[in-house]
N, C-alpha and C positions, 0 to 999 in steps of 0.2 A: 350722304351717310350712311354707312353699311351698318346691317343689325342682323345676327343671325336667328334664325326661324327653326325649331327643332322638329325632326323628320327621321322615320327610320331610315329610308332609303336616300333622302334627300337632305343636303345641307342649302338653305337658302338664304341667301343675304338681300335685303331692301335696298334699293337705290333710291333715294328721296331726293325734292329739291332740284330736279334735273331744269336747267334753263340754258339752251343752247341758241346762239343767233348764227346762221348762214348769209354770208355776205353782211351789205350794209345795215346798221342799225334802225335806220327809217325804213327802206324799201325790201330788208332781206328776210328771209324765215327765221321764224322764232318757234322753236321747239321747249314745250313745258310738259314736266310730269314724273313719272316713277316707273320703277323696272323692279326685275328679281335677276340675282345671278343664283343660278342652280347648280350644285355639284353632286354626283353621287350617279345612283343607276341600279337597277334591277338584276342587270346583267354584267356590265363591264363598265369602270368608274369614267364619266365624262363632265365635262360642262358646257353650261348654255346660258345665254341671254335672254329673256323676255323684257321688252319696253314698251310703255303704253304712254303716248305722246300727245298733247293736244298741239295741233299743226297750225300756226298762223302766219297769213301773208296778208299784207294791206292790201286793204281794198276786196277783201272775200272773206266769207264767214268762216270762224274758226273749225277745225274738226278734228276728231279723234283718231290716230293713225298707231297700228299696233304693230310692233316688229320681233322679230324670233333669228336667233341665230341656230344654225346646223350644233347638233351636238359634237363637241371635239374631245378626242381621247385624253385622259389625263384629268387634273385639277386644275391646269392652267398654272402662268405664272404670276401667282398670289403675291404681292396685291394690286399687280398690274391687271386691268379690265380690256380685253383686248379681243375683239370679234366682229365679223360682218353679218349684218342683220338685215333680214329682208323684210318688206311689208308682208303681213298676215292676210291681208285682203285687196288685193291689189285691183284696179279696175282696167278695163279693156284700153284705157286710155293714159295711163299712168301708172309706173312700178317705181315706188320708193325703195330705195335702200341707204344704208348708214353703215360707215366702219367708226366704230367706237373704241378707242386709246385712251384711257386713263390711269391716273395714279394718284393716291391722297397725298397730296403734298401741299403743307400750308405755306411754308416759305424757305427759301433759299438762303443762306449766311456762305459769305466768301471773301475772300482779297484776292486782289489784283497783283500781278508782278510789275507793273508801272503805275505809277501815280497820273492822276489826271486832273483835269477842272473841270467841274461839275457844274454845268448851266442851271441844273433843277437840284433841289426843290427850293432853294433859297434864292430872293430875287436878284444877288450878286454873283456871280461865279466863285466857287468855293474850291480850294485845291484840296482835293482827297488823296491821301498818301497810301504808300504800299502796305505800311504799319497799320493798318484799320480791318476791321471786320463790317463788311457790309450785307445789306438785306437787299433783295431781289426788288422787294417794295420800295426802295428808295430810301430807306433809312439807315443810319449809322450804329450799327448793333454795338462795336466796342471802337471807341477812339484811340488815337495815336497818344495823344497826352494820358487817358485814363492808363494805358498799357505800361507808358514809362513811368508814371508817377508810383503804380502798384509794384512794378518790379524793381524801381530804384534805376533808372537808365539814366545816363547824364546827357545823351544826345540820341536822336532817331536817324540821324544823317547817315544815308547810305546803308540803312537796314531795311530786310522785307520780311513780313510774314512768311514761312513755310510750310508749316503745318497747325490744323485745327480740328480740335475735339471740344465736346461739352459734355462735363461729367455730371454727376448727380446732383443735386441740389443748384443746379446751374450755374456749374465752376467752367470757364472758359479756362482751354489747356493750347499752348501755343508752341511753335517753334520758331526759330531763325534763322536766317541762311548764312550766318556768322557768328562767331564767339562775340558774347559782349560782358562788360562788366556790370554786375547788381549789388547794388548797395546792401539787400536783405540775404541774398543768396551767395554773396563772395563772386561768383562767375556762372554765364550759361554757356555749356557748349553748343554748336550749331546741332548737335544730335540729341539734346534733352530737350525733353517736352516739362514746360514748367504751367502753374496754373496762377489766374487770377482770383482773388489777392496772391501774393509771391509763396510759390510752394513748388518744390521740386517734386512733381509728379513720376516721372522715371528718369534715371539718366542715362546717359546714350549708351553705356555698357548693356542697358538692358535691353536695348533694341541690336545695334551691330555685334553687343559682344555674344550672341546667341548663335550666330552665324558660324562660328568656327572659321573665319578668315586665316589664310595663311599666304603671305607670312601676317602675322596681326597686325592690324591698325586701331589707331587710338581712337579715331572718330569718324564713322562713314556718313554723317550728315542724316537728316530727318525729312521727307519731300511731301510725305503722304502718311497719313494714320487714322485709324478707327478702333475705337475699342468694340471687341465683339461681345456676345450676350455672356459666352463663357468664362469671361474676365482677361482671354489673351487679345493680343492687339496684331492687328494687321497693319505693314507698313511701306515705304519704300524709302530705298537710301540714295543718297548723290552720287556716288561714283561706284564702278563694278569692283566686284572682289571675288576671289576663288576660296571657296567654302570647302575645307578639306574634310569637314563633316559630311557634307552630301557630294562631294566629288565632283562637283561640278561651278561653273562660273554663274555668279549671280549679277545680275544687269542692274541699272539704276531704273528701270521700268518695271520690273516684277514685280508682283506684289508677295511680301514676305510674311512671316508668322512669329511671333516672340517662342514660338514652340519649336523654332530651330529649322522649319520647313518652308518651300516656295510654294507659294498656293497657285498663283498663276504666272506665267510669263508675260513679257511686253508683246511677244510674236502672238500669245493665245489672247491679250485683250483687244488685239488689232485684226486679228484674224478675218472676221466679218467685213471689216471695211476694205480688206485689200489694198494695203499700202504699197505702191511703186517699188519701193524698197523695202521689201519683206523681211530682209535679215538685219534689218538696222534696228537698234535699240532707241526709241525714241524720249525715253523716260516717262515718268510718273509724277504730277504734282499734285493732284488732290484724289480723293478717294471717298467713295459711298457705296456699302453693300446694302442692297433690299433683303429682305427676307427669304426671297426667293432665290437669291445667289446671284441676282442681275448686280454687275457691278457698274457704276457710273464713276467717270474720271476724266482728268485732262492730261494731256502730255505734255513735257518740258519743252519738246520741238513740235514744230508744224510737220506735217509730212502730205505728200502729195497722191491722190490715188490714180488708178490705171486709165481714167478718165479724163485725166488732168484737173480736177478739182482739187481744192486745197481745205485741207483740215489745219485749223488755229491752233497754236498753244493754249489760248485762252478758250477754246469751245468746250462746251460740256458732253461726254460721250458718253453712249452704252455699248458695253460689250456683246450687244445684240446687232451691232454695226450701226446705229441711228445716232444722228447729232441731235442730242437734246435740246440745247440751247447754243446758238451762237454767241459769242463773247458780247457783241453790242447788243444783241437781246436781253441779256442778263443784266448791262448796265441803262439799260434802255431810261429807266426811271430818274437817272442821273443826267442823262443828257450829256455825254462829253463832249468838249467843245474842240479837242483835238480831231483830226483827220484820218483817224486811225482805224483798221479795221480790227484789232485785235490788241488790248493792253494786258492778256496773259490772265490766269487763273491758279491760284497757288495753293488754295485750302478751299475747303469743301465741307458743308455740313447741311443737311435735309432735316427740317422739322416736318414730321410725317404722322400722320394716325397710326400709321403700321406697326409704329414702334410706340407704345403705350407706358406710361409710369405704372409700376406694380407695387409703389409704396403707400404709406399713408397718405391721406389728403394733406393738403396745407392747411397749416393753420394761422388763420388772419387775426391780426391787430387792427383794430379802426379808431383813429382819432383827428379831431379836427384841427386844422393849422388855420394862419390867416388867410391863407390862398385856397383853402378847400380840403378835401378830403383825404388823408394819407392813409395808405394801407401798406403795412410790413406783414411778411408772411415767413414761415419756414416750409420747407417741403423736400421730396426727395426725387421729382420731376427735375428735368433737363430744363425744359423750356417753360416759360408762363405768359399767360393772358389776362388781363382784366376783361369782364365781361359784365354788363349791365344790362337789367329790365327792368320796367316801371311797375311792375308788380305779378301776380302767378294768377293765370299761367302763360302772361306772355314769355315771347322767347328772348333767351338771354342772347345780346348782340356785343360782338368785339368793342372795346374802348381802348383803344392803342394797341401799340405794336405788339409781337411778340417778343418776349425780352428773357434774358438770364438774370437781370437783378432780383432782388425780394423785396423791393418796394416802389411805391408808384403814389405820385400826389395828384390828384384828380380835383379839377376846377367843377364847382357843383352848379349847373345850370338846369336844372330841375326841381322841384319841390320833393318829389321821393322818389325811392327807387330801391333795388335790389342790386349787390355787387356781388362778385364771386371771382375765385382766380381757379382757371382752368389751367391743367400742367400736362406735358407730354414728356 
């Protein structure tokens, strides 16, 4: 957890509850402690990291080890913490060093391009479809039947989710790979963004219509989307088009804006990777932009690097040139039974402490039911999680997954407790 500490020349953020393990859990090194990220300076703006850790090795007494990084110019890529640290007081026989790379991630929500048989967490394999929102923790955030019932879809056969965003109040918003009929909405085009419960959030003309396509195209599709803090949308399209307004060809892998501008080209996103075929457009399937401007994304097509290694179309990438997660790592908690390296990554939402809710706190109504305690709430946040503590000053611990719904029913397995709703 990070907390600002006032200072005329420095802004300091406290890092608490550090608990790292290097190697095997039983025989490896355990590091516990806290630290400070400092941003400021008397002459020039720099940032540096100081950490004090309890260094534990099985069979040896614990010792406290201090680490510090060299001052680096600028504020750093906030909220990413990325620094090389050296031991403050090394011995003649030992010098310890650390490379710390972290981001405040609570959860990843996503959909795959292909269905798969999940070996876990259920005792019998369950077919997970491409019309679902999954969580990296191994839960189903939004099921296919829920989507179908809300939007009045007669069938999910041959249908895939193509974009995902979560709005204020926890409203999931999705698009599909093809046009579908909807009982409450009449019809949903592949470039429309619709909410759950059924609501047309934005018509395809609100996306492709702002690009000044020539010749005019009815619907260019919607492959990735994120709402920006200023209320505009960044998105990608499913087919290239010439924009007479901009006087250039817009590709299916470009990051576009509802202001009618191209934010980043596909080549810009992939430049740090150095694909072997650098002139090719590999598409853009998923998108998330951090407050620093760093972009996480997936491509529609896999590509080969100059060293011969392959980046899959389901891998989660950073425009810094990093593979954040391989597709099989994202799906690890589901244990897919198929012998495939990649199931695709069609949509992405990151639940992070770097983006907080600024509205009114949730208002919670509590009532007893035959099976336990029911909590219903209203709030302006996008994500919610129930937390519980035995009393004060005990620490509140998560009780159940992060969710978009505004209600939860909890079995009561303790004599007394305090409940609260956390929102992001």
